[in-house]
N, C-alpha and C positions, 0 to 999 in steps of 0.2 A: 504491500499497500503506499503510496507516496506521501509525504510531508510537505506542505505548507508552511510558507510565513507573510504574514503583512506587514508590508513597509508604507509608511503613514508618515506624510509630513505634516506634523503640526502647524507648523508655520502658513504654508499655504492654504488650510482649511478654512473655508470664511462660514462654518456653521449654519450651513442653510438645512442639516438633517436627512439629506436624501440617503444615509447612508443607514441612519438608524430607522429609516422607516422601511428601506428595503430588505435591511437585516438587523434587524431589532435582537433577535440571540446573542449576537457577538459587538454589537456596534449602543454608545450610549451618548448622551449630548453631558458634556460640563459646562452649563448654565450660568457658571460666574466667569469661564474664558471664554465660552460664545464658539465654544471648539469640540466636534468629537472628538471620541476615544473609541479605539478597540479594546472589548475585553480581555480577549486571548490575542497574543500573536502569531503564536506557535500552533499549527492545526492539524488535523489529522485529515481532513477532509477540506476541499472548499467552501462548499453550501454555497449560501446566499452572499458569501463575502466577495467571490468573482460580480453578482450584480451591483453590490455598494461601489464596488469600484469602476463598473462599468457607467455604473450612472451619477458618479460625482463628476459638478462641474466643475471644481478645482482642478479634476486631475492628480489627486494627493495620495490614492492609495492604488496599491498594488498588491498582488496576490502571486508570489515567488515561489515556484518549486525547488523546493532544500534536496531531497531524494527520494532514491526509488529504493524500497524495502523488498528482499527478496520473496517471492510468495510460497 
C-alpha cells in the first residue's frame, strides 16, 4: 500500500475553507489565524485530500506519494 504526505504552504493559504468543505475528515480551520490546517500530514490513503488539493484556489496543498510498500 502506498503512503502519502500532505505538503501545505500555510503562508499562501487564503483561508477560504474549501479544503475543509471537501475534506472535513482531515482539514480544519484555525479561525484565529484565518488559515486552514491538516489534522494529519502522513496518510495511508489519499482519500478526499486530493480533492482538497485540486479545489484549493491558492494552490497551497500538495499530496505527495512517499513510498510503496510491498504487497
